[in-house]
KOLTIRO-124372 format. One record per residue (C-alpha): residue in one letter; x, y, z. Coordinates in steps of 0.1 Angstrom, whole numbers. Each point is the difference from the previous one (the first is absolute). Example, Ala and Ser with C-alpha at 12.3 -4.5 7.8 and 13.67 -1.06 7.14 Angstrom:
REM KOLTIRO-124372
- residu,x,y,z
- A,123,-45,78
- S,14,34,-7
//
This chain:
REM KOLTIRO-124372
- residu,x,y,z
- M,533,-1266,1797
- A,-12,38,-7
- S,31,15,14
- S,24,-25,-21
- E,-23,5,-34
- K,5,43,6
- R,37,-8,3
- M,2,-19,-33
- L,-23,23,-17
- R,25,31,14
- I,32,-24,-15
- N,-19,-2,-30
- R,-5,35,-8
- V,37,10,8
- F,16,-27,-25
- L,-29,15,-24
- C,12,33,6
- L,36,-12,-6
- F,-11,-15,-33
- L,-14,32,-11
- F,30,18,11
- A,20,-15,-25
- F,-20,-3,-27
- V,-5,34,-1
- C,34,13,7
- E,19,-26,-18
- G,11,27,-28
- F,-15,32,13
- Y,21,32,2
- L,0,35,1
- P,17,20,-37
- G,28,7,21
- T,9,37,-13
- Y,-14,32,-17
- M,-17,-8,-30
- H,22,20,-32
- T,-18,12,-28
- Y,16,11,-34
- S,-11,23,-26
- N,12,-11,-39
- D,33,2,-8
- D,15,1,40
- E,32,-13,3
- I,2,-30,25
- Y,31,-16,9
- A,4,-36,11
- K,21,-9,28
- V,27,-29,5
- N,2,-22,32
- S,30,-23,7
- L,8,-36,-24
- T,-12,-28,17
- S,3,-36,-5
- I,-19,-31,17
- E,35,-18,-8
- T,21,20,23
- E,-23,26,22
- L,30,23,-4
- P,-17,33,-14
- F,22,23,-21
- S,-2,37,-11
- Y,-17,3,-30
- Y,27,24,-11
- S,28,-26,9
- L,-8,-8,-37
- P,10,20,-31
- Y,-39,16,-3
- C,-7,31,-14
- K,2,27,24
- P,-27,31,3
- H,14,35,-10
- D,0,14,34
- G,21,-29,15
- V,-15,-26,22
- K,-17,5,33
- K,-12,-17,26
- S,-38,-2,13
- A,-8,5,35
- E,-4,-36,16
- N,-15,-10,33
- L,16,-19,23
- G,-18,-33,-12
- E,17,5,-34
- L,36,7,10
- L,-4,-36,23
- M,-12,-19,-29
- G,26,15,-24
- D,-21,22,-24
- Q,18,28,-15
- I,-28,21,-22
- D,17,23,-27
- N,-13,20,-28
- S,4,-9,-35
- P,5,15,-33
- Y,-33,-21,-13
- R,-27,30,-4
- F,-35,-6,-12
- R,-21,30,-14
- M,-37,-7,10
- N,-23,-17,-26
- K,29,4,-28
- N,10,-30,-18
- E,40,3,-10
- S,31,-22,-8
- V,27,15,16
- F,38,-1,1
- L,16,0,33
- C,35,-4,-3
- I,27,-17,-14
- T,34,-16,29
- S,35,5,-13
- P,19,-32,-9
- L,-6,-26,28
- N,33,-8,18
- E,7,-32,15
- Q,-12,9,33
- E,-31,10,-12
- V,-3,-30,-23
- K,7,-25,31
- L,-25,17,21
- L,-31,0,-21
- K,7,-35,-9
- Q,-2,-10,37
- R,-26,20,7
- T,-20,-16,-30
- R,9,-34,12
- D,-12,6,34
- L,-32,13,-12
- Y,-2,32,13
- Q,-29,23,-5
- V,-5,36,-7
- N,-26,14,19
- M,-17,30,-14
- I,-27,22,15
- L,-29,26,-15
- D,-17,19,20
- N,7,-25,31
- L,-9,-29,-21
- P,25,-30,-7
- A,4,-5,-37
- M,-20,-36,-7
- R,10,-23,-24
- Y,-21,-34,-13
- A,17,-29,-12
- N,-16,-33,-13
- Q,17,-29,14
- N,-18,-33,-10
- G,-31,13,-11
- V,-8,21,33
- K,5,37,-1
- I,24,10,31
- Q,1,36,8
- W,38,13,18
- T,10,33,10
- G,33,16,-15
- F,11,-15,-33
- P,37,-20,-5
- I,35,23,-2
- G,5,-27,-32
- Y,-1,-39,-11
- S,21,-25,-6
- P,-18,-25,-28
- A,3,-38,7
- N,15,-8,-33
- S,26,27,3
- N,33,11,21
- D,-7,36,-6
- D,-19,25,20
- Y,-28,24,-12
- I,-7,35,19
- I,-33,13,-1
- N,2,36,-16
- H,-35,5,-11
- L,-31,4,18
- K,-38,4,-10
- F,-19,14,27
- K,-37,1,2
- V,-14,23,23
- L,-33,-4,10
- I,-19,33,8
- H,-37,9,16
- E,-17,37,-7
- Y,-7,13,30
- E,-26,29,-2
- G,4,9,40
- S,-39,0,10
- T,-6,-34,17
- V,29,-14,18
- E,17,13,34
- I,34,-18,7
- I,12,-4,29
- G,41,0,-1
- T,22,-20,27
- G,33,-12,-17
- E,34,22,-6
- E,-17,30,-10
- G,-17,8,32
- M,-35,-2,10
- G,-29,22,-15
- V,-37,1,-19
- I,-5,14,-32
- S,-24,29,7
- E,-31,11,-21
- A,19,33,-8
- D,33,-20,-12
- K,-19,-25,-23
- K,0,22,-27
- K,34,1,-1
- T,3,-32,4
- S,-14,-12,-33
- G,18,-14,-26
- F,14,-35,-6
- E,10,-24,29
- I,27,-29,-4
- V,-17,-31,9
- G,26,-28,-20
- F,34,-4,-9
- E,12,-30,-22
- V,31,-5,-18
- V,13,-26,-27
- P,38,-2,-1
- C,19,-10,-31
- S,39,4,-12
- V,5,16,-31
- K,31,7,-20
- H,-1,36,-9
- D,23,15,-30
- P,26,16,22
- E,12,27,-26
- E,-38,10,-7
- M,-10,2,38
- S,31,21,11
- K,-12,26,-22
- L,-32,5,22
- H,-7,18,30
- M,-16,-10,34
- Y,-40,-1,-7
- D,1,-1,-40
- N,-27,-18,-17
- I,5,-30,-15
- N,-16,-24,-18
- S,-18,-27,14
- I,17,-32,5
- N,-14,-38,-4
- C,14,-22,29
- L,3,-33,-21
- G,25,-22,28
- D,22,-7,-33
- L,38,-3,21
- E,17,17,-35
- R,-21,31,7
- S,5,0,34
- Q,27,22,21
- I,27,-25,10
- I,21,7,31
- R,35,-2,-2
- E,28,28,-3
- R,3,29,-26
- E,-31,-4,-6
- R,-23,37,4
- V,-35,-6,13
- A,-30,23,-10
- F,-28,0,24
- T,-35,9,-15
- Y,-37,-4,15
- E,-34,4,-16
- V,-31,9,22
- E,-34,-3,-8
- F,-30,14,20
- V,-36,-19,5
- K,-28,9,16
- S,-13,-21,28
- S,-32,0,22
- T,18,-11,25
- R,1,28,28
- W,27,13,18
- P,-8,-14,36
- S,-1,-35,-19
- R,34,0,-14
- W,20,-19,20
- D,-27,-29,-4
- A,19,-17,-31
- Y,31,-3,25
- L,-20,-12,28
- K,-20,-26,-16
- M,-4,-30,22
- E,10,-32,-10
- G,-4,-34,22
- A,-31,16,24
- R,-15,-37,2
- V,35,-9,16
- H,1,29,25
- W,-37,-18,10
- F,14,-32,1
- S,27,11,21
- I,-29,17,25
- L,-22,-32,-3
- N,35,-21,7
- S,4,21,32
- L,-33,-1,11
- M,-1,-37,4
- V,33,3,18
- I,-17,27,25
- F,-31,-21,5
- F,21,-34,8
- L,18,18,25
- A,-29,18,13
- G,-13,-35,6
- I,29,-9,20
- V,1,31,22
- F,-37,-3,4
- V,5,-37,12
- I,26,12,24
- F,-19,27,16
- L,-34,-17,2
- R,6,-35,3
- T,35,0,17
- V,6,29,22
- R,-34,9,7
- R,-11,-36,14
- D,29,0,24
- L,-6,33,11
- T,-36,-9,6
- R,12,-27,18
- Y,22,9,20
- E,-20,32,13
- E,-31,-29,9
- L,25,-14,25
- D,-1,11,39
- K,35,12,11
- E,11,-39,15
- A,-10,-12,-32
- Q,23,29,-21
- A,25,-7,26
- Q,3,-37,-11
- M,-5,9,-38
- N,31,25,2
- E,24,-34,8
- E,-14,-17,-27
- L,-1,27,-27
- S,11,-7,-35
- G,13,22,-28
- W,-2,36,-3
- K,-15,5,37
- L,35,-14,12
- V,20,32,-13
- V,-23,26,17
- G,31,8,21
- D,27,4,-27
- V,-26,11,-30
- F,9,37,4
- R,35,-6,7
- E,23,27,-18
- P,14,-13,-32
- E,34,-1,-8
- H,11,31,-20
- A,-30,16,13
- K,17,36,-12
- L,3,-15,-38
- L,-38,-13,1
- C,-12,32,10
- V,20,18,-27
- M,-10,-26,-30
- V,-37,7,13
- G,-2,40,-2
- D,21,-2,-30
- G,-27,-27,-17
- V,-29,22,16
- Q,14,29,-24
- I,5,-20,-26
- T,-35,-18,-3
- G,-15,37,7
- M,21,14,-30
- A,-14,-29,-22
- A,-33,4,10
- V,-8,40,-7
- T,23,-2,-33
- I,-20,-32,-12
- V,-30,20,11
- F,6,35,-18
- A,14,-22,-33
- A,-33,-16,0
- L,-21,27,5
- G,24,18,-32
- F,17,29,21
- M,36,-16,-13
- S,-8,-1,-37
- P,26,-14,-26
- A,0,32,-15
- S,21,14,25
- R,34,-19,0
- G,17,-12,32
- M,-33,15,23
- L,-5,-36,13
- L,36,-5,12
- T,3,37,14
- G,-39,-8,16
- M,15,-32,17
- I,31,20,12
- I,-16,30,18
- L,-28,-21,14
- Y,30,-18,17
- L,13,25,9
- L,-30,16,19
- L,-9,-34,17
- G,29,-3,16
- A,-18,16,33
- L,-19,-34,-5
- A,30,-21,-1
- G,15,13,37
- Y,-37,0,16
- A,-1,-38,-9
- G,33,-10,7
- V,3,20,33
- Y,-37,-8,10
- L,10,-40,-7
- W,33,9,19
- K,-15,13,32
- T,-28,-28,0
- I,27,-26,3
- K,24,16,22
- G,-25,15,25
- T,20,35,-6
- P,9,24,-25
- D,38,1,10
- G,19,-3,-34
- W,-27,13,-22
- R,24,26,-17
- S,19,-32,-11
- V,-26,-16,-13
- A,-14,30,-18
- W,34,9,-18
- W,2,-38,-12
- N,-38,7,-14
- A,16,26,-16
- C,30,-19,-14
- F,-9,-35,-5
- F,-12,-6,-35
- P,5,34,-13
- G,36,-8,7
- I,-2,-35,-16
- V,-16,18,-31
- F,32,21,-2
- V,24,-24,3
- I,-13,-20,-28
- L,-7,32,-21
- T,36,8,8
- M,12,-28,-15
- L,-21,-1,-27
- N,8,32,-7
- F,39,-10,-9
- L,-12,-19,-24
- L,-18,25,-21
- W,25,26,7
- G,24,-24,-15
- S,-23,-8,-33
- K,-7,39,-3
- S,-32,-5,2
- T,-26,28,6
- G,-16,-25,28
- A,26,8,20
- I,-11,23,34
- P,19,35,-5
- I,20,9,32
- S,-27,30,2
- L,-31,-22,3
- Y,18,-20,27
- F,7,32,20
- I,-35,7,-6
- L,-11,-33,10
- L,18,0,29
- S,-13,33,10
- L,-37,-9,-2
- W,6,-30,22
- F,21,20,29
- C,-21,29,-5
- I,-39,-16,-6
- S,6,-38,11
- V,23,0,30
- P,-20,28,19
- L,-34,-13,-6
- T,11,-34,12
- L,16,15,32
- F,-33,17,4
- G,-21,-30,-3
- G,22,-21,21
- Y,-3,27,28
- L,-41,0,-2
- G,5,-41,0
- T,15,8,36
- R,-30,21,11
- A,-25,-27,-11
- E,-8,-25,26
- P,12,-32,-6
- I,-18,-35,-7
- Q,-7,-20,35
- F,11,-34,-4
- P,-31,-24,13
- V,26,-24,22
- R,29,4,19
- T,33,-15,-15
- N,20,-23,20
- Q,32,6,10
- I,14,-32,-7
- P,-6,-8,-40
- R,-16,-32,-7
- E,17,-26,-18
- I,-12,-8,-39
- P,-5,-37,-8
- A,21,-13,-27
- R,-17,-2,-37
- K,11,-25,-25
- Y,5,26,-22
- P,11,37,-2
- S,-30,25,4
- W,15,25,-23
- L,-10,-23,-27
- L,-37,0,8
- V,7,41,0
- L,17,2,-32
- G,-27,-24,-20
- A,-30,25,13
- G,13,26,-24
- T,-12,-21,-26
- L,-34,7,7
- P,4,41,-3
- F,23,-6,-32
- G,-26,-16,-17
- T,-26,28,7
- L,28,25,-17
- F,20,-19,-25
- I,-22,6,-30
- E,-6,40,3
- L,42,-4,9
- F,5,-15,-34
- F,-17,35,-20
- I,18,22,26
- L,35,-11,-9
- S,-13,-3,-38
- S,-6,37,4
- I,35,7,18
- W,23,-21,-24
- L,-21,-2,-29
- G,-9,41,-7
- R,-38,-10,4
- F,-30,20,15
- Y,-12,-11,35
- Y,-32,16,5
- V,-20,-22,15
- F,-1,15,36
- G,-34,-11,8
- F,7,-38,-3
- L,36,7,19
- F,-17,15,27
- V,-24,-26,9
- V,27,-26,-5
- L,16,22,26
- L,-32,-6,24
- L,4,-36,-7
- L,34,-1,8
- V,-5,16,32
- I,-29,-26,10
- V,19,-30,-8
- C,33,13,17
- A,-21,7,28
- E,-14,-36,2
- V,32,-19,-7
- S,15,14,26
- V,-28,-5,29
- V,-5,-35,-12
- L,42,-3,2
- T,-1,13,33
- Y,-27,-20,18
- M,16,-30,-16
- H,33,8,18
- L,-13,7,35
- C,-21,-33,-6
- V,36,-20,1
- E,8,24,32
- D,23,18,-21
- W,-3,38,12
- R,21,20,-19
- W,-26,10,-24
- W,11,35,-10
- W,27,-2,-29
- K,-19,-32,-8
- A,-30,21,-5
- F,22,29,-16
- F,16,-22,-28
- A,-33,-27,-5
- S,-11,30,-25
- G,31,11,0
- S,18,-27,-15
- V,-25,11,-36
- A,34,22,-7
- L,18,-29,-5
- Y,-23,-13,-26
- V,-1,31,-16
- F,39,1,-4
- L,1,-34,-17
- Y,-30,7,-18
- S,16,30,-17
- I,34,-21,-5
- N,-24,-24,-17
- Y,-13,29,-23
- L,37,10,-9
- V,8,-34,-11
- F,-31,-9,-18
- D,-17,33,-8
- L,32,24,-9
- Q,20,-25,-19
- S,10,32,-22
- L,14,17,29
- S,36,0,-7
- G,35,8,23
- P,8,-8,37
- V,-5,41,2
- S,-37,-4,-7
- A,-9,-32,20
- L,17,18,31
- L,-27,29,0
- Y,-27,-21,-2
- L,9,-22,25
- G,8,34,21
- Y,-33,14,-7
- S,-17,-35,6
- L,16,0,31
- I,-11,32,15
- M,-35,-11,-13
- A,0,-30,19
- V,16,18,34
- A,-31,23,-1
- I,-25,-28,-4
- M,15,-17,28
- L,-2,29,21
- S,-40,8,-10
- T,-10,-38,-2
- G,19,-9,30
- T,-13,28,23
- I,-39,-6,-12
- G,6,-35,17
- F,14,7,30
- L,-22,29,7
- M,-31,-24,-4
- S,19,-29,17
- F,7,25,30
- Y,-32,7,1
- F,-15,-33,0
- V,27,-15,24
- H,-13,31,23
- Y,-38,-8,-2
- L,6,-38,5
- F,19,3,32
- S,-25,30,10
- S,-23,-25,9
- V,19,-26,17
- K,0,8,38
- I,28,-16,13
- D,17,7,35
//
């Protein structure tokens, strides 16, 4: 009883630590970049990212529309690997602000719109495209009231189409509010971790950094019809009178041929008590915390239910049989061997080499690599090292981790191969397949999707140069590390099977229903752990919402690992009890089948939650990316279940003494 109480106390402490970790990390992050401080009248230029839409999911360049361009031409900002893969294209813009100076400014007036420009503007407006503007690395935030509820969005629309009109109107006047905080450079020490490098503001530099810091960037968009003759007389950055946005259609700028569109903006600087390290809090406000906790409690119920079944299997059934068996003398054991039933009958076949052993080793190796990448990424993100201020950092970090963990994939795949075969012969083939299997699937799917993006002239298309960079990274880093890991796997001592395998396979009794139905049905339990968090992740990817509750995601990942392990063990034991010794693949897919439900849920999300998604290209993009996600989840969860089942079977039959 004392040992049981101590064990329960340790378990309670573990879960308490997990809950505290989730609570602390649900919105924690490092600021991400160096703090910029500005003096009065310092010039600050906004940047523009790709135009995006939740209806098409096809990003386009900001300057693909007839917007005002900077005097010195359009210049692209340096982008990391993750930004390029996500279709970001950050350019400079003519929007200039002067610190602490409120002003109304004329920007430019277009030449008369031609038929092609009008067609493109109308199409982008009706597809609900958004302009994504950035100031001091902060996205422009827009507030809107819907049914009395204040909703925040990043970006602002290109235009709008009134319900009672067939015309479209362009957004050509922006009212900016820049929130600033006066920084005196005496109390704060900032660590930068983002795109502008790492560093600490030293005591000597603090006097230099005194000034104003930008802690918020808000925009109110409106459409205003200007007098083209008056506007033609102005030059860029000339001051104009302040404009009231009334929303009257007669005073709004219509989109039609021969119209000249004048672009203007206003800026107001407002002092704020928000400090620079906390300026992203407004973007990362977590909604639905109770739903996340409900997801975790729901998962715990599934875990305890399955843990009860495993407890019964181990302590009541298996232990009882083994204890009775070991208490018998040799004659009684020999007689009992003839009367054995259930899992004890397959003792001579349970470690027989499975069909397609090489493919199993490759999938397990890749699953170890993906699981390691996901775990390390989530931990780093939960600890705040992948700041949302550093765009693309999360995806870049995942790619780098995946490349470096190639050694783990090679080792796991070759080690399992050597264990099954008893010899390392053929390990190079296994290691090469480990290096090529999952990246090959991703490469084929992305190439097919890329042709669709190229055909649509979207900035989301991966450039040829980036293809060569990715292939070079894979061939120069991942492949050598995978082969090196495979070599280490050949040097390791393989796991010795506790029982000998018979020469002639034992016949498996016929069953009333296919065993694969049970395997596929088992995936519903891990899916029950995952699906609530999956909804938030899909909303973050496809609806442009920030996802930064990695503390919750880490806890969900741990619970998913436990559920996958328990499900696979229970299913493996059930198959052995009906004398089915072909457990290898069934153990893998018992937990790996959750990927099927993830993909089906993605289709459900497309049909019911992304109803605005328009066009076959957008749907194919969505399904292609969902398929990549499902394959990765299958390899990861399948590997977790298989390794736990392998340990269970090895432990079970190592306790049996049958000659």
